[in-house]
C-alpha beads as a LAMMPS data file, in Angstrom:
LAMMPS data file: protein, C-alpha beads

215 atoms
214 bonds

1 atom types
1 bond types

-500.0 500.0 xlo xhi
-500.0 500.0 ylo yhi
-500.0 500.0 zlo zhi

Masses

1 110.0

Atoms # bond

1 1 1 -0.011 -0.101 0.011
2 1 1 3.142 2.311 -0.234
3 1 1 2.103 3.587 -3.578
4 1 1 4.170 7.044 -3.582
5 1 1 7.076 5.023 -2.883
6 1 1 6.540 2.302 -5.380
7 1 1 5.988 5.014 -7.784
8 1 1 9.436 6.296 -7.354
9 1 1 11.001 3.087 -7.882
10 1 1 9.082 2.612 -11.323
11 1 1 10.098 6.069 -12.272
12 1 1 13.822 5.231 -11.777
13 1 1 13.201 2.112 -14.098
14 1 1 11.789 4.378 -16.447
15 1 1 14.539 6.865 -16.553
16 1 1 16.989 3.990 -17.708
17 1 1 14.342 2.485 -20.076
18 1 1 11.695 4.525 -21.155
19 1 1 9.718 1.883 -23.050
20 1 1 9.671 -0.563 -20.054
21 1 1 6.072 -1.842 -20.464
22 1 1 5.770 -3.474 -17.088
23 1 1 7.203 -0.421 -15.170
24 1 1 5.141 1.902 -16.861
25 1 1 1.953 -0.172 -16.430
26 1 1 2.836 -0.636 -12.732
27 1 1 3.538 3.164 -12.332
28 1 1 0.142 3.803 -13.832
29 1 1 -1.471 1.432 -11.382
30 1 1 0.110 2.936 -8.439
31 1 1 -0.727 6.464 -9.505
32 1 1 -4.262 5.259 -9.925
33 1 1 -4.182 3.841 -6.222
34 1 1 -2.736 7.032 -5.038
35 1 1 -5.384 9.177 -6.693
36 1 1 -2.840 10.739 -8.915
37 1 1 -5.171 10.655 -11.985
38 1 1 -3.393 12.892 -14.142
39 1 1 -0.059 11.032 -14.026
40 1 1 -1.962 7.719 -14.248
41 1 1 -3.707 9.012 -17.527
42 1 1 -0.294 10.129 -19.094
43 1 1 1.114 6.591 -18.455
44 1 1 -2.161 4.881 -19.756
45 1 1 -1.932 7.152 -22.988
46 1 1 1.973 6.309 -23.487
47 1 1 1.017 2.663 -23.136
48 1 1 -1.974 2.450 -25.202
49 1 1 -0.156 4.389 -27.962
50 1 1 3.035 2.335 -27.744
51 1 1 1.680 -1.221 -27.082
52 1 1 -2.002 -0.967 -28.479
53 1 1 -2.309 -4.966 -28.109
54 1 1 -1.806 -4.770 -24.263
55 1 1 -5.342 -5.295 -22.944
56 1 1 -4.492 -4.299 -19.567
57 1 1 -3.420 -1.030 -20.470
58 1 1 -6.751 -0.172 -22.213
59 1 1 -8.534 -1.484 -19.083
60 1 1 -6.380 0.715 -16.820
61 1 1 -7.085 3.741 -19.218
62 1 1 -10.888 3.178 -19.014
63 1 1 -10.529 2.863 -15.156
64 1 1 -8.800 6.192 -14.995
65 1 1 -11.376 8.126 -17.310
66 1 1 -14.168 6.470 -15.224
67 1 1 -12.560 8.210 -12.149
68 1 1 -12.340 11.361 -13.980
69 1 1 -15.881 11.196 -14.849
70 1 1 -15.223 10.933 -18.500
71 1 1 -17.549 8.401 -19.173
72 1 1 -17.870 8.704 -22.968
73 1 1 -14.119 8.438 -23.527
74 1 1 -14.094 5.357 -21.000
75 1 1 -16.888 3.849 -23.019
76 1 1 -14.755 4.117 -26.354
77 1 1 -11.742 2.690 -24.847
78 1 1 -13.851 -0.409 -23.417
79 1 1 -15.423 -0.914 -26.653
80 1 1 -11.865 -1.176 -28.216
81 1 1 -10.862 -3.528 -25.575
82 1 1 -13.784 -5.722 -26.244
83 1 1 -13.463 -5.792 -30.015
84 1 1 -9.990 -7.512 -29.147
85 1 1 -11.320 -9.714 -26.402
86 1 1 -15.217 -10.096 -26.276
87 1 1 -14.940 -12.185 -23.066
88 1 1 -12.826 -9.661 -21.159
89 1 1 -14.619 -9.501 -17.630
90 1 1 -13.609 -6.327 -16.308
91 1 1 -14.172 -4.675 -19.662
92 1 1 -17.693 -6.097 -19.549
93 1 1 -18.422 -4.811 -16.026
94 1 1 -16.866 -1.547 -16.564
95 1 1 -18.931 -0.954 -19.679
96 1 1 -21.971 -1.947 -17.784
97 1 1 -20.919 0.631 -15.097
98 1 1 -20.438 3.379 -17.873
99 1 1 -23.940 2.866 -19.297
100 1 1 -25.471 3.212 -15.996
101 1 1 -23.397 6.360 -15.412
102 1 1 -24.680 7.802 -18.561
103 1 1 -28.275 7.148 -17.860
104 1 1 -28.304 4.302 -20.593
105 1 1 -29.304 1.648 -18.077
106 1 1 -31.158 -0.388 -21.013
107 1 1 -27.857 -0.885 -22.570
108 1 1 -26.003 -2.082 -19.408
109 1 1 -27.778 -5.303 -18.790
110 1 1 -26.087 -7.193 -21.838
111 1 1 -22.431 -6.730 -20.996
112 1 1 -23.169 -7.499 -17.203
113 1 1 -25.045 -10.485 -18.252
114 1 1 -22.341 -11.663 -20.311
115 1 1 -19.772 -11.044 -17.574
116 1 1 -21.670 -13.350 -15.228
117 1 1 -22.162 -16.031 -17.896
118 1 1 -18.481 -16.138 -18.536
119 1 1 -17.598 -15.960 -15.031
120 1 1 -20.528 -16.596 -12.564
121 1 1 -17.966 -16.014 -9.580
122 1 1 -17.103 -12.356 -10.502
123 1 1 -18.552 -10.523 -7.449
124 1 1 -18.212 -7.093 -9.026
125 1 1 -20.522 -8.239 -12.168
126 1 1 -23.164 -9.437 -9.757
127 1 1 -22.867 -6.301 -7.791
128 1 1 -23.135 -3.749 -10.781
129 1 1 -26.177 -5.697 -11.919
130 1 1 -27.691 -5.420 -8.653
131 1 1 -27.357 -1.518 -8.886
132 1 1 -28.706 -1.706 -12.368
133 1 1 -31.814 -3.733 -10.991
134 1 1 -32.070 -0.956 -8.351
135 1 1 -32.307 1.558 -10.942
136 1 1 -35.148 -0.400 -12.669
137 1 1 -37.054 -0.816 -9.456
138 1 1 -36.474 -4.704 -9.391
139 1 1 -35.784 -4.773 -5.651
140 1 1 -35.891 -8.476 -5.002
141 1 1 -33.888 -9.172 -8.164
142 1 1 -31.382 -6.580 -7.022
143 1 1 -30.978 -8.058 -3.282
144 1 1 -30.365 -11.664 -4.972
145 1 1 -27.614 -10.227 -7.091
146 1 1 -25.905 -8.473 -4.010
147 1 1 -26.304 -11.675 -2.048
148 1 1 -24.309 -13.316 -5.107
149 1 1 -21.742 -10.663 -4.827
150 1 1 -21.283 -11.165 -1.144
151 1 1 -21.170 -15.161 -1.653
152 1 1 -18.487 -14.923 -3.966
153 1 1 -16.509 -12.221 -1.962
154 1 1 -17.411 -12.604 1.646
155 1 1 -15.621 -9.107 2.275
156 1 1 -17.599 -7.060 -0.355
157 1 1 -18.918 -4.439 1.971
158 1 1 -20.818 -2.342 -0.599
159 1 1 -22.842 -5.509 -1.317
160 1 1 -23.386 -6.103 2.313
161 1 1 -24.512 -2.598 2.801
162 1 1 -27.154 -2.669 -0.181
163 1 1 -28.479 -5.874 1.066
164 1 1 -28.865 -4.326 4.714
165 1 1 -30.415 -1.187 3.493
166 1 1 -32.940 -3.235 1.268
167 1 1 -33.784 -5.217 4.492
168 1 1 -33.982 -2.108 6.441
169 1 1 -36.921 -0.885 4.512
170 1 1 -38.845 -4.106 4.836
171 1 1 -41.234 -5.617 7.378
172 1 1 -38.967 -7.806 9.211
173 1 1 -36.483 -6.027 11.637
174 1 1 -34.898 -9.395 12.369
175 1 1 -33.670 -9.840 8.883
176 1 1 -32.312 -6.336 8.894
177 1 1 -30.360 -6.847 12.321
178 1 1 -28.697 -9.889 10.816
179 1 1 -27.842 -7.860 7.649
180 1 1 -26.262 -4.949 9.642
181 1 1 -24.379 -7.439 11.797
182 1 1 -22.956 -8.857 8.651
183 1 1 -21.627 -5.436 7.670
184 1 1 -20.049 -4.725 10.978
185 1 1 -18.532 -8.287 10.658
186 1 1 -16.337 -6.782 7.842
187 1 1 -16.102 -3.340 9.449
188 1 1 -16.607 -3.196 13.127
189 1 1 -16.483 0.538 13.168
190 1 1 -18.794 1.317 10.449
191 1 1 -20.970 4.100 11.893
192 1 1 -24.175 3.929 9.552
193 1 1 -24.327 0.125 10.208
194 1 1 -24.049 0.690 13.906
195 1 1 -26.792 3.312 13.911
196 1 1 -29.086 1.222 11.548
197 1 1 -28.504 -1.928 13.542
198 1 1 -29.786 0.044 16.913
199 1 1 -32.656 1.108 14.857
200 1 1 -33.559 -2.296 13.743
201 1 1 -33.043 -3.762 17.214
202 1 1 -35.388 -1.073 18.641
203 1 1 -38.132 -1.924 16.040
204 1 1 -37.500 -5.693 16.869
205 1 1 -38.194 -5.005 20.646
206 1 1 -41.241 -2.784 19.972
207 1 1 -42.344 -5.748 17.756
208 1 1 -42.038 -8.271 20.529
209 1 1 -44.116 -6.031 22.793
210 1 1 -46.996 -5.482 20.525
211 1 1 -47.024 -9.386 19.550
212 1 1 -46.469 -10.757 23.303
213 1 1 -49.511 -12.644 24.595
214 1 1 -51.435 -10.695 27.257
215 1 1 -52.152 -12.233 30.821

Bonds

1 1 1 2
2 1 2 3
3 1 3 4
4 1 4 5
5 1 5 6
6 1 6 7
7 1 7 8
8 1 8 9
9 1 9 10
10 1 10 11
11 1 11 12
12 1 12 13
13 1 13 14
14 1 14 15
15 1 15 16
16 1 16 17
17 1 17 18
18 1 18 19
19 1 19 20
20 1 20 21
21 1 21 22
22 1 22 23
23 1 23 24
24 1 24 25
25 1 25 26
26 1 26 27
27 1 27 28
28 1 28 29
29 1 29 30
30 1 30 31
31 1 31 32
32 1 32 33
33 1 33 34
34 1 34 35
35 1 35 36
36 1 36 37
37 1 37 38
38 1 38 39
39 1 39 40
40 1 40 41
41 1 41 42
42 1 42 43
43 1 43 44
44 1 44 45
45 1 45 46
46 1 46 47
47 1 47 48
48 1 48 49
49 1 49 50
50 1 50 51
51 1 51 52
52 1 52 53
53 1 53 54
54 1 54 55
55 1 55 56
56 1 56 57
57 1 57 58
58 1 58 59
59 1 59 60
60 1 60 61
61 1 61 62
62 1 62 63
63 1 63 64
64 1 64 65
65 1 65 66
66 1 66 67
67 1 67 68
68 1 68 69
69 1 69 70
70 1 70 71
71 1 71 72
72 1 72 73
73 1 73 74
74 1 74 75
75 1 75 76
76 1 76 77
77 1 77 78
78 1 78 79
79 1 79 80
80 1 80 81
81 1 81 82
82 1 82 83
83 1 83 84
84 1 84 85
85 1 85 86
86 1 86 87
87 1 87 88
88 1 88 89
89 1 89 90
90 1 90 91
91 1 91 92
92 1 92 93
93 1 93 94
94 1 94 95
95 1 95 96
96 1 96 97
97 1 97 98
98 1 98 99
99 1 99 100
100 1 100 101
101 1 101 102
102 1 102 103
103 1 103 104
104 1 104 105
105 1 105 106
106 1 106 107
107 1 107 108
108 1 108 109
109 1 109 110
110 1 110 111
111 1 111 112
112 1 112 113
113 1 113 114
114 1 114 115
115 1 115 116
116 1 116 117
117 1 117 118
118 1 118 119
119 1 119 120
120 1 120 121
121 1 121 122
122 1 122 123
123 1 123 124
124 1 124 125
125 1 125 126
126 1 126 127
127 1 127 128
128 1 128 129
129 1 129 130
130 1 130 131
131 1 131 132
132 1 132 133
133 1 133 134
134 1 134 135
135 1 135 136
136 1 136 137
137 1 137 138
138 1 138 139
139 1 139 140
140 1 140 141
141 1 141 142
142 1 142 143
143 1 143 144
144 1 144 145
145 1 145 146
146 1 146 147
147 1 147 148
148 1 148 149
149 1 149 150
150 1 150 151
151 1 151 152
152 1 152 153
153 1 153 154
154 1 154 155
155 1 155 156
156 1 156 157
157 1 157 158
158 1 158 159
159 1 159 160
160 1 160 161
161 1 161 162
162 1 162 163
163 1 163 164
164 1 164 165
165 1 165 166
166 1 166 167
167 1 167 168
168 1 168 169
169 1 169 170
170 1 170 171
171 1 171 172
172 1 172 173
173 1 173 174
174 1 174 175
175 1 175 176
176 1 176 177
177 1 177 178
178 1 178 179
179 1 179 180
180 1 180 181
181 1 181 182
182 1 182 183
183 1 183 184
184 1 184 185
185 1 185 186
186 1 186 187
187 1 187 188
188 1 188 189
189 1 189 190
190 1 190 191
191 1 191 192
192 1 192 193
193 1 193 194
194 1 194 195
195 1 195 196
196 1 196 197
197 1 197 198
198 1 198 199
199 1 199 200
200 1 200 201
201 1 201 202
202 1 202 203
203 1 203 204
204 1 204 205
205 1 205 206
206 1 206 207
207 1 207 208
208 1 208 209
209 1 209 210
210 1 210 211
211 1 211 212
212 1 212 213
213 1 213 214
214 1 214 215
């Protein structure tokens, strides 16, 4: 996780050998992780120009563009990537994300379905399709996809938060209590989860009082 230090080492390699693809790709990734998007994009542009056959370079460039909010350019990059490899899982997932971000949700389902078909264990594909179904108002299908994401990645806190939020809006506080506890199993200090857990527990106690048999 020492991204700045990592960047400095990769930069030293590139001073010696400017066209060292792996060093530039690693520096690009480190810059992205360090939120230095300008430097990351410079390296990605260089790589795509010098090594257009390198799919990972196109993937990184699309990810940087997405972080910059340049969804249209990201889409073009992803379509170029997928024209070379139609089964590129992250390319399909990112394309679905771009479509959702550009309010083209009806075009997002196919790439996400394809990603899940090619790799049914890919948690991010399930999660992104869950977000799509939330947009469509298909709550139960969304929840099912979030559960699949959490199944394939037990530490996927965003999926757990979505499951808990849906459960919190439901009629059964016990289900919500369980869901919020699963969030806290991943991040015990998560403030929203702690607050919502207390709310659900309070609702559970009120429900017990209302349904308890009278003497």
